[in-house]
PLY file of the C-alpha trace (Angstrom):
ply
format ascii 1.0
element vertex 218
property float x
property float y
property float z
element edge 217
property int vertex1
property int vertex2
end_header
0.00 0.00 0.00
1.11 3.54 -0.72
-0.30 6.60 1.05
0.92 10.12 0.30
-0.15 13.73 -0.14
-0.77 15.18 -3.59
-1.44 18.84 -4.32
-3.41 20.04 -7.35
-3.43 23.83 -7.86
-2.73 24.31 -4.13
-5.55 21.92 -3.14
-4.17 19.03 -1.04
-5.53 15.51 -0.91
-4.56 12.10 0.41
-3.79 9.57 -2.31
-3.90 5.84 -1.56
-3.30 3.20 -4.20
-5.57 0.74 -2.36
-8.65 2.76 -3.34
-8.71 1.44 -6.90
-9.08 -2.11 -5.54
-11.07 -1.22 -2.45
-12.19 -4.04 -0.14
-13.31 -1.85 2.74
-16.53 -2.83 4.52
-17.96 0.64 3.87
-17.34 0.14 0.14
-19.81 -2.73 0.08
-22.66 -1.77 -2.22
-26.08 -3.38 -2.37
-27.44 -0.81 -4.82
-27.13 -0.68 -8.61
-23.68 0.98 -8.41
-21.71 -2.13 -7.50
-18.22 -0.66 -7.75
-18.54 2.83 -6.29
-15.91 2.37 -3.55
-16.51 4.67 -0.58
-18.43 7.19 -2.72
-21.72 6.89 -0.84
-21.40 10.45 0.51
-23.63 13.27 -0.77
-21.18 16.19 -1.06
-21.91 19.60 0.39
-20.28 22.39 -1.61
-19.52 25.42 0.55
-18.67 28.94 -0.59
-14.93 28.15 -0.55
-15.53 25.33 -3.04
-17.77 27.50 -5.21
-15.23 30.33 -5.17
-12.60 27.95 -6.52
-14.95 26.81 -9.29
-15.97 30.36 -10.18
-12.48 31.42 -11.26
-11.96 29.05 -14.21
-14.01 27.75 -17.12
-13.41 24.14 -16.06
-14.68 24.98 -12.59
-17.73 26.72 -14.03
-18.48 23.56 -16.01
-18.28 21.51 -12.81
-20.58 23.98 -11.07
-23.06 23.69 -13.94
-23.07 19.91 -13.54
-23.68 20.24 -9.81
-26.65 22.53 -10.38
-28.10 20.30 -13.09
-27.79 17.26 -10.87
-30.39 16.64 -8.19
-29.21 19.27 -5.69
-30.61 21.78 -3.22
-29.40 25.38 -3.10
-29.31 26.96 0.34
-28.23 30.46 1.33
-24.52 29.69 1.57
-23.98 26.17 0.25
-25.21 23.62 -2.27
-26.18 20.15 -1.10
-25.91 17.45 -3.74
-28.42 14.62 -3.48
-27.27 11.24 -4.68
-28.81 7.87 -5.36
-30.63 5.97 -2.57
-32.35 2.62 -3.03
-34.82 3.15 -0.19
-36.89 0.05 -0.98
-33.80 -2.12 -0.97
-32.65 -0.59 2.30
-36.01 -1.17 4.01
-36.01 -4.83 2.94
-32.44 -5.24 4.17
-33.29 -3.56 7.48
-36.29 -5.83 8.06
-34.23 -8.95 7.37
-31.23 -7.88 9.47
-32.93 -5.94 12.24
-31.70 -8.24 15.03
-28.20 -8.87 13.68
-25.45 -7.03 15.55
-22.24 -5.67 14.04
-19.74 -8.44 13.31
-16.57 -6.37 13.56
-15.23 -2.84 14.00
-15.05 -2.20 10.25
-18.77 -2.49 9.64
-20.58 0.88 9.51
-23.07 1.91 12.17
-25.42 3.12 9.45
-26.18 0.34 6.98
-28.06 2.72 4.69
-24.72 3.59 3.07
-24.81 0.19 1.35
-27.70 1.54 -0.70
-26.34 5.00 -1.49
-24.07 6.49 -4.14
-22.70 9.97 -4.81
-24.29 11.59 -7.88
-20.83 12.17 -9.37
-19.38 8.67 -9.08
-18.88 6.55 -12.19
-19.40 2.88 -11.43
-16.07 1.07 -11.59
-14.10 4.27 -12.27
-14.57 6.68 -9.37
-15.30 10.36 -8.95
-15.97 12.36 -12.12
-15.15 15.71 -10.48
-11.51 16.90 -10.77
-9.60 16.66 -7.48
-9.20 20.41 -7.05
-12.98 20.93 -7.09
-13.85 18.16 -4.64
-14.72 18.88 -1.02
-12.23 18.30 1.83
-14.39 15.41 3.04
-13.67 13.58 -0.20
-10.04 14.65 -0.49
-9.05 13.62 3.05
-11.19 10.57 3.78
-9.33 7.49 5.04
-11.26 4.32 5.85
-10.55 2.24 8.96
-8.84 -0.47 6.93
-6.30 1.97 5.47
-5.68 3.51 8.88
-5.07 0.05 10.31
-2.42 -0.64 7.66
-0.48 2.45 8.72
1.22 0.83 11.68
3.15 3.97 12.54
0.89 5.84 14.97
3.09 8.91 14.57
2.68 8.95 10.78
-1.09 8.43 10.94
-1.35 11.20 13.53
0.63 13.51 11.23
-1.84 12.88 8.40
-4.86 13.38 10.65
-3.51 16.54 12.29
-2.62 18.03 8.90
-6.14 17.42 7.60
-7.69 18.90 10.76
-5.54 22.02 10.39
-6.68 22.37 6.79
-10.33 22.01 7.87
-9.86 24.85 10.35
-8.45 27.06 7.61
-11.26 25.99 5.26
-13.97 26.79 7.82
-12.36 30.15 8.61
-12.23 31.11 4.93
-15.80 29.96 4.44
-17.07 32.01 7.37
-15.32 35.09 5.98
-17.13 34.62 2.66
-20.47 34.18 4.43
-19.95 37.45 6.29
-19.06 39.27 3.07
-22.26 38.04 1.44
-24.29 38.99 4.49
-22.92 42.53 4.23
-24.01 42.64 0.59
-27.40 41.08 1.33
-26.71 38.26 -1.13
-27.51 34.54 -0.92
-27.05 31.65 -3.32
-30.74 30.87 -3.02
-31.93 34.32 -4.12
-28.97 35.77 -6.06
-27.07 32.78 -7.45
-25.41 34.42 -10.48
-24.48 37.54 -8.52
-22.90 35.45 -5.76
-20.82 33.40 -8.20
-19.67 36.57 -9.96
-18.84 38.16 -6.60
-16.86 35.11 -5.44
-14.87 35.04 -8.68
-13.52 38.53 -7.95
-12.36 37.81 -4.41
-8.72 36.85 -4.00
-8.07 33.25 -2.97
-5.28 32.41 -0.57
-3.04 29.41 -1.07
-2.80 27.14 1.94
0.67 25.75 2.63
0.02 22.11 3.39
2.89 20.48 5.32
5.26 18.04 3.66
4.34 14.68 5.15
6.34 11.49 4.98
4.98 9.02 2.42
3.85 5.62 3.67
4.75 2.43 1.84
3.95 -1.14 2.74
4.73 -4.19 0.61
1.79 -6.47 -0.12
0 1
1 2
2 3
3 4
4 5
5 6
6 7
7 8
8 9
9 10
10 11
11 12
12 13
13 14
14 15
15 16
16 17
17 18
18 19
19 20
20 21
21 22
22 23
23 24
24 25
25 26
26 27
27 28
28 29
29 30
30 31
31 32
32 33
33 34
34 35
35 36
36 37
37 38
38 39
39 40
40 41
41 42
42 43
43 44
44 45
45 46
46 47
47 48
48 49
49 50
50 51
51 52
52 53
53 54
54 55
55 56
56 57
57 58
58 59
59 60
60 61
61 62
62 63
63 64
64 65
65 66
66 67
67 68
68 69
69 70
70 71
71 72
72 73
73 74
74 75
75 76
76 77
77 78
78 79
79 80
80 81
81 82
82 83
83 84
84 85
85 86
86 87
87 88
88 89
89 90
90 91
91 92
92 93
93 94
94 95
95 96
96 97
97 98
98 99
99 100
100 101
101 102
102 103
103 104
104 105
105 106
106 107
107 108
108 109
109 110
110 111
111 112
112 113
113 114
114 115
115 116
116 117
117 118
118 119
119 120
120 121
121 122
122 123
123 124
124 125
125 126
126 127
127 128
128 129
129 130
130 131
131 132
132 133
133 134
134 135
135 136
136 137
137 138
138 139
139 140
140 141
141 142
142 143
143 144
144 145
145 146
146 147
147 148
148 149
149 150
150 151
151 152
152 153
153 154
154 155
155 156
156 157
157 158
158 159
159 160
160 161
161 162
162 163
163 164
164 165
165 166
166 167
167 168
168 169
169 170
170 171
171 172
172 173
173 174
174 175
175 176
176 177
177 178
178 179
179 180
180 181
181 182
182 183
183 184
184 185
185 186
186 187
187 188
188 189
189 190
190 191
191 192
192 193
193 194
194 195
195 196
196 197
197 198
198 199
199 200
200 201
201 202
202 203
203 204
204 205
205 206
206 207
207 208
208 209
209 210
210 211
211 212
212 213
213 214
214 215
215 216
216 217
């Protein structure tokens, strides 16, 4: 296994070569997307993400896809809504209602077996470029991968670096919310104006720390 940090246009992410052949318990899919890996999450795109998309034509194309997909626009974020086989989940729940978790790797919420992100391509992965994905997607590590990283120090370094980035991300996002509040603008009521406004605000590059790569022979 190989785990390292990659940076795309100043946007950091964790890259693990196990993901392409994922066997994690949370990657188990009982819906029509059989090979969607851990992409059961419905991404929430905050103002920081939208600001990044607003500055380039490729980002604008991604934003257009997000809007055209089943999504809900709130005042200061867009919530994508993915696939959910509710009938399949209810049948599964009725059949397995009294069965307890078998091991620590099984999820507490079995509904994820029946969900898929709207931007995942079955058997391929996410169709959104790395630099436009949310931090949740860029930094997620499943329990199985964490367990392979025997060095507690190295795993802690990865986790602390991602937490520090989240703090920066939340701080930047709150600043953008306050700027929009001052202008009396919201995505829900003034979508085009907000995107145009965000495109003109300077973005700051976050200096992600240089972390030691992790390698483990199969």
